[in-house]
N, C-alpha and C positions, 0 to 999 in steps of 0.2 A: 504494500500500500504506500509506504514512504517512498519507495523507488518510483512508483507511478506518479506520485506528487512531484518528485524532482524532475521527471520527464515532462510533466505538464508545465512546470516552471520554465524549462528551456524552450518549450514550444511557444509560450507566451512572449518570450523575448527573442526576436529574430537574430540577435547577436550572440545568443547563447549564455547571457549573464545569468547568474544564479546567486541567491543569498548564501551567506557563509554556511548556514546550517544545511542547506541542500547540497552544497559542495562536499561537506564532510560526509553526509549520508551517501552521496554518489561515490565518493572515494571508498567508503567502507564496502559498498556493494561491489564495486569493481575488484577490490582486493579479495573479497570473499569468493567471487567467481574465478579469479586467477588462481587462488589457493586450491579451490575445488578441482580445477583443471590439472594443476600440478599433481594433486593427490591421485587423480585417475591415471596420469602418466606414470606416477611412481609404482602403481600396481603392475603396469607393463614392464617397468624397469626391474621389478623384483624377479621376473622371469628371464630377463636379459642379463642378470648378474653373472651367471657362470661364463658365458662367452666373453663378457667384458673383463672378468677377472683374469681369464687366461691371457688376454691381450695385454693387460696392464702388468702382469708378472713375467711376461715373455722376456723382457730385457734382463731379468735377474737369473735366468736359467743357468748361465755359465759363471756368474759372479757372486751369487748369494742366494738367500732364501728369506721368506717372510716368517715372522714370529708372532703368533697370537698369544698374548701374555695373560689373558683371563678366559674363564670358561665361556662367558657370553660375548666376547669381543667379536667373534665371527658373525654372530647374529646381528649385533649392533652395526657392524660394518656393512652388512648386506642392506640394512634399512637405509643407511646414509647414502650408499651408492644408488639404491633404487630412487630415492628422492632426487639425487643429482641427475640421474637419467630422466626423471620426470620433467625437470627443468628444460632439458633439451628436446624431449619428445613433444612437449606441449608449448614450445616457444611461440608458435603463431598465435596460440590462444591467449597467453598471458600478456604478450606484447600488444595484442589487439585490445585487450581490456584496458591497459594503461593508455594506449593511444586514444581510445574512445573517451577516456576521462578528460584528457587534456585538450581535446578538440570537439567540444560539444556544439560550437557555433558554426561548424562548417556547412556550406551549402550542399545540396544533393550531389552536384557534380564533384565537389571536393571530397565528399564521403566516398565516392567511387575511387578517387585517387588514394584515399586512405587505405584501401585494400592493398594497393601496391606497396604502401609504406609498411603495412603489417608483414607482408610476404618478404619484403626487403629486410625488415628487422630480423625476422626469423633466419633468413639466409645469412645475414651478417653475424648474428649470434653463433650460429652453428659453424660458419666459416672461421670465425676467430678461434672457436674451440678446436676445430679440425687442424688449424695451423699449429696450435699449441700441442695437440696430440702428435703431430708429425715431429715436433722438436723433442718431446719428452723422452722417448726411448733413447735417443742420442745423449740427452742430458744425463739420464740414469747411468749409462755406460761410461760417460766421461767422468762424472762426479765420483762414482764408485771405484774408478781406476786409481784414485789416489790412496786407496786403502793399502797399508803396508802388506807385504807378502806373508808376514808372520801372523796377520789378523784375518778374521772372517767377517763377511757382511751378513750379520743377522739383523735384519731390518724389522722394526716394529710395524705391523700391518696397518694400524690406524694412522701412524705418521706417514707411511709411504702412500697410502691412498689419499690422505688429506693433501699431501704435496701434489699429487696428480690432479685432483679435483680443483684445488685452489688455482693452479696455473691455468687450467682449461677455462674455469669460470671467469678469471680476471681478463683473459684475452677475449672471451666471448662478450663480456660487458664493454671492453674497450672498443670493439668493433661496432658497438651500438651507438657510440658517440656521434658519428656522422649523421645517423638518423635523427638523433636529438637536435643536431644543428639545423637540419632541414625542417624539423617540426617547429622549432622556435621561429624560423623564417616564415613558415606558413601562418603562424599565429601573429606575425607582424612585430615580433619582439626584436629581432636582429636582422639586419640586411646582409645580402651577400657581399657588398662592398666593405662592411665592417669586418666580416670574417676574413676577407682577403687582406685587409690591412694588418691583420695579426698572423699572417702565414708563417713568418719567421719564428714567432713564439710557439705556434702550433707544431711546426716541424721539430723544434727543440724539445718541446714537451713529449712528442711521440717517441723520439729516440731516448730521452731520459727515462720515460716509462719503461721501454723495452730493456734498457740497461739494468733497471731495478727488478722488473718482473721476469725477465728472461732467465731461465735456470741454467743456460749454457754459459760457460766462461769465455767462449770465443766471440770475436767481433762480427763474423759473417752472419751468424744467426740474428744478432741485434740489428744489423743492416737490413736483412730481409724482412724482419717483423716490423721494424720502425718504418721502413719504406712502404710496407703494405698499409699501415695506419695513415701515413702521410698521403698516400695515393687516395685513400678513402676521404680524407679531409678535403683535398682539392676537387674530388668528384662531388662532394656535398656542396662546396662553394659554387661549382658550376650550375648545379640544380637550383641553388638559391638565386643566382643571377638570372636564370631563365624565368623563375617565378617572379622576381622583382620586375622584370620587363613586362610580363603579362599583367601584373597589377597596375603598373604605370600606364599601359595602353588602355586598360579598362577605365582608369580614373580620368585619363585625358578624354576618352570618348564620352564619359558621363558629364564632364565639365562642358564639353562642346555642345552636348544636347541641352544643357541648361543655359547655354550662352555665356558661360563664365570666361 
């Protein structure tokens, strides 16, 4: 009933403005729908745990083994990995819920465009995670190669999986930043010209981020990942410029029709 009331409030205001209370109720509703979708995805992730486990421990076959330190740790780990998989499997759903919350005032045509944003967001999120997944096996092999020959690599299972999931999740979220840039542009908050003026800082931030988040100690992986994020930044800037020109043409046509 409250959600219907919030929807009616948006319909009454063509610009999509809502009272603060309706905004908070709408946010709660979107978050609950997103969480429900992730929970459903986690159920599927539960059954995908075994093949994922085999892939994640493959780099350790010749250099070490995982150690489960408590009786229930394997069960807890399976739940965590299932939720982690749920995030990826349902990324179009929860990204769509967040997008629909921040863009309540879009026209019907712009809502059609928003489907492209949702699909692009899901692709970027999964793409960032896939890039991190490609790097991680090499990272494990390189980092464990520093173990002295007199020692063994007995890795705590929780710590090892947390390392994998954290790196994948961080890069997945990082790849969503260009989508957030375009979203702010569509909302009229930031122009493409403003983004372009800050391109040096953006590139610096991209490489600084990869230098910190990249698990590999070599420079080439940092260049590849930082370059990918920088490329996405400039792609987002280009989309913003196209959008700004469309808005400027519509505004000029509207002013001309009014004789301004």
